[in-house]
N, C-alpha and C positions, 0 to 999 in steps of 0.2 A: 436238489434243483432248487434254486429261488425264488420267489413272487415279486413281482415288481407291478404294482397296478396303476394304472397310466390313471393319474388325477387332474388333467390339464384340461378344462374347458373350449381353450384357445387350440393347442393340440388336437382335440377330439373336434372340433370345426375344418379345422385344417386336415383330418384324413377325408373328413365325408365330401369337405370340396374336392379332395382330389378323386374322389371314385366315382363322383355325375352319378348317383344315383337317384331313380325312378321307380314310380310303381309298378313296372313290367320287373324290376332286377331280381335276380336270384343272389343273395351271399352267403359265400361260405364263410365262416370266421373262424380262425383256428387260433384254440386258450382265450376262450372269452373273460377268464376269470373273474372279477365282482362284476361284470355288467354294465357296466359303463356306456360303452361304446356298443355293445347289443341293444342297450336302451334307444341309443337313435339311430339306431339300422332296422330297427322293427317299425320305426314311425314313417321311415324310407320306402324301404323292399318292400317288394308282393312277398320273399320268405328269404329267412334269416337258415342257413344248419350251420348250427353252434357245435362244434368237437371241443370237448373238456376234458384232459385225461386226470384230473383230480376228483378223486370221488367226491370228495367235500366239496369241493368249490359246484360241481353239478348238481350236488343235492341243495345246497342254496340257491341254483339260478333253476333249477324247475320250480322252488318255492317262489322264489321273484316274479318270474314271467308264467308260473300256472295259468292266468287269465289270456296268454296271447297266443293266436289260434296260428299267425305263420312264425312260429318259432317251432323248430325241429334240434330237441338238443339231444346230443349225442356224444354219450361216456367212454373215452378210448384214446387211444394213441393214434394220430392223424396220421403219420407216417406207414402205421401198419393198417387203417382202416383201406386208403385211397391207394394201398401198394400194389404194383401189376401183380398178378395172377393172384389177390388175396384168397384167403378160405373162406373169411368169413361175408357175410351180406354185405356190400356197399350200399349206402346209402344214394339216392338217386340225384345226379345233378346235372340241370337240361345241358343243352348245346350251348346256353351262354349263361355265364356265369360270374362273379366276378369273385377275388378275393380280399378280402379287407379285414385286417387285421394285427394286434398288437402282439406278436407272436414271441416266441421263447426265442431268444438270443440264441442259445447254444444248437438248435436245430435249424438255423437260417437256412447253411447249403443244402442239406437233406431236401428241405421244404421248398428252394426255389428249383433243385435238380428234378424233384417228384413234378412237380406242377408245369415247367417247364418242357423238361425232357422225356419224362417216360409215361406219363398221363396221354392218351390218346385225346381225349374231351376236355381242351387248355379252358383254361380263363380268359376271358377277352382283356381283362385288365386285373390288374394287381396294385393295391396299397398296403404295403407294411410299415410296421414303426420295427425299425432293426437298429444295430449298431451305429452308431457313426461313422466310424471308421472303415467298415462292410460297406455300407451303404454307398460312402467319396470310392471304395474301391469298383465296385459294381459301374458307376459311369464313369468311371476314369479314360484317357485317352492316352494314345501314344508322346512320350516314351514309359509311362505310368502302366501299360497295361499290364494285366492279371488273367489268369487261367478263368478266375470267376466273372472276370467285366465279358469277355469274351462268349464265355458261356450263357450269360443272360441277355448280353447286344445281339445275338444269333434269334434269339426269340423273339424278342420286341424291343421297346423304347424305354430307355431308362433313364429317369430323371429323378433327383433330389426336391422334394416338395420345401419341407422345412428343417432344420436342424431345430433338437430339441432336448435342452438342458436336463441333467438328473434329478432336478430340482423336481420337473411334470412326474416323479413316480415315488408313491410310497410301498416300504422304505425305498429312499432312492438308490440306485443303482454307482456301480464304483463307473461306469460309462457314459458318456454322451449320445444321446440318440439322432435316429433321425429318419421321417416319414420319405419313404422310396416307393412312387410310384412308375409300374412295371406297363403299357397300353401295346394295343397293334402288336397285341404277340398271336403267334402263329409259328407253324415251322416252314414256312414259305421258301426263307431265306436257302434253304439245302434245296428246293425244288427248283428254284429260280436259276441256281450256279450248277447244278449236274453232281450236289457234292454229298456222301452218304454221311448222315450225322456219325456214326459207328466211324466213319475213315476222319473225319473232324475233328474229332476229341482224342482217337489216338495219336493223330499225329500233333495235334499243339498238346497234350499230355504231356509226349516225349518232349516235347520242347522246353515246355515251361519246367518240366522237373531239372532240367541242366540252363536255367536260364541264363548262367553269365557266360555260357559259350554262343559264338554265334551259329550261326544255322549251317552255317558251312560243315561245321565238326559235330552238331548234336543230331541233325537231322540227312547230313551229306546232300546238298543240296550245292548248284553252281548255277545261281542265275541273279538278278539285281539283288536280293533278297539274301545271298551268302554269309554278307557282313554283317549282318543284323542282329540283335539277340529280339527272343520274342516279345519282351514289354515292349519294343520299339516298332510293334505293325499294328497296322488297322486289324478291323474285321474283314473289311474291303481287301487288306494285303493278303491276309489268306486265303481268300479266293482266289485270286492268279497262282498263288503256291498250289491249292487243290485241284481246283479245277479239271477237267479233263481235257 
């Protein structure tokens, strides 16, 4: 597992600007690493809950921020700590909180799924440093839609704040990065359209598993979307296919 530490004051300020933090906010930071972003979050937020998997980094963070009264540092795997049905005692999050983090890129999809789809207490906003190509897939529109884009856009409004070059990290990764902001997070989309999330993901996954095929063949539908392929459909189009 490679560690790439963000070392760009400009990128950090853009993350903070997108987060729009005030003195009432609770922030969940995933993978604080060397604590560069953590330090700025502690200045602005009421509380920072930082989850660090690497024992050595967790020890260094405890020493670095020993006097920070608004920091709760938990050593462990965020995917296990907040997993639905987790047996370990889960750190308490308020009803309103934000996720602000330079996350490990290899768990981007799992983090999005966990906090958008699975957890009952969803963040109000997520500001994440992720791989640029993944960010671009998330904010895509037809005819470049993907299952990932649909999965995120069903729960919130996603936008790219800024592209971040690989030289902004130490050591530099092999890919460029981007700051992604997802806000207005909720599951009201499903209630408003009377669509069960289980049905939504079952049908869309089936369609994207055969994305070269028209929906007539992959889903067996016969309507105005029959000759379309899944990447050509917007989130709104899927509501017409799935709504009762």
